[in-house]
C-alpha positions, 0 to 999 in steps of 0.5 A: 074283921075291921069292925070286929077288931074296933069293937074288940078294943072296947072289950080289952078285959076279955070275955073270961072276966064277964059273967053276964051278957046283954041278954040278962036271961036266967041261968038254966035250972041246976039239977045238982048244985052240990056238984062242981062243973067237972063232976057235972060232965063226968058221965058225958060223952060215952054213948056215940051211937044214938041212932039205930044201925039201919039209919046209919047204913041207909045214910052210908048207902046214899048217893055221894052228894047226900051227906055233903048236902046235909051239911048245908041245911040250916033251919034258922040263922044262929043266935050269935050270927049278928052279935058282933058285940058278943063275939068281940069279947072272944077275940081278945081272950084267945091265945095260939092253939086255943080250941073253939067248940061250937053248938049250932042247933039250927043246923041239920048236921049239928043235930046229928052229932051226939052231945052239945058241941058239934064242931071244933076249930083251932086258933092259930094266932095273930101275926103279933102272937106268932112273932112273940112265939118266934115262929112267924119267920119259919119257912113253913109259915111263908105260904100262910102269912098273908092269910093270917094278916088278913084275919084268917086265924082259925084252922077249920075242917068242913065240907071243903076240907082243911082251910084257914078262915076268919072268926066271923065265918063261924059266927053263924052258931048258937054258942061257942066255948073256948078251951086251952090245951096245956102244952109243953114249950116244944109244942108251943114253939111251932110243932103243932102249928106246922102240923096243922098248916101242913094239913091245909087242903086235906079232904074232909072226912064225912065218915068221921073215922079217926083211923083214916089219915087220908081225910080229916074231920075237925076233932081228928085234926086237933087230936093228931096235932096234939097227941099229948092231950089224949082226947078220948076216942070212941067206937061208933058204928064200926069206926073210931071217932072223937066228939067235940064235947070230949075236949070241952069236958076235959077242960072241966075235969083235967086241968093238967091237959086243958083249961076253961077260958070262956063260954059265949051263948046266944039266945033268941033276944041276945047273948050271955057269957058264962062261967064253966058251970054254964057250959057244964050244965049245957053239956049235961043237958045234951047228954040227958044226965 
């Protein structure tokens, strides 16, 4: 993370203030210029069953190693994988408990999840930020202080279960959106941090079943830690689940619960940052609206 932090200091204004990255590409066609970003995504995230039932049953009946293996299949590296200059705009803008949502079209597992974003992670904060919140010296923080000092400031839930990672580890992706929960003082003083850190080591939920607390997928962990957000729970193939697009859409439609921070999108020959409208257009396109 050393090189990334050095570049970050050159971008101290944060990517929320930068509207165009180095790629210089045009914005996608705007099918409804008369609609605000929130209106563009109001109809998204409703159909969590895009595949026929027989396909889902076949996958569920496969040997136990098949589904984890699918999570390792990459068709190409992400457009943001080697874009430290673009990512350096993200880190200075982050605040504790921000949610990062990822779009990775080069991954098989990401293509199987409905919508634009297929994964989410929670930003815990740096040592300085957690000291400012008054929770750095809490007893329950002790096992994780060294990891946070080393730069592992994201909480993630993937094939290996719930873990702490650095920002760079999730850089092999095509786009990342940052949204900020609007939480009360009690939540920001440690309740959420303690909840998610106590979940470290919990196995990953390959069924994406939000009713099963013994295993956790990424958005389930976030929803449990911040119930006041009331992230939409959808019925899908006989289970309840939560889509990353729901959190992203909430930042565009319900500012009392979530606000938009920024959007970094990789492209074959570069990257761009964009306003809320760019993220809304990408979500809308993914849902065929």
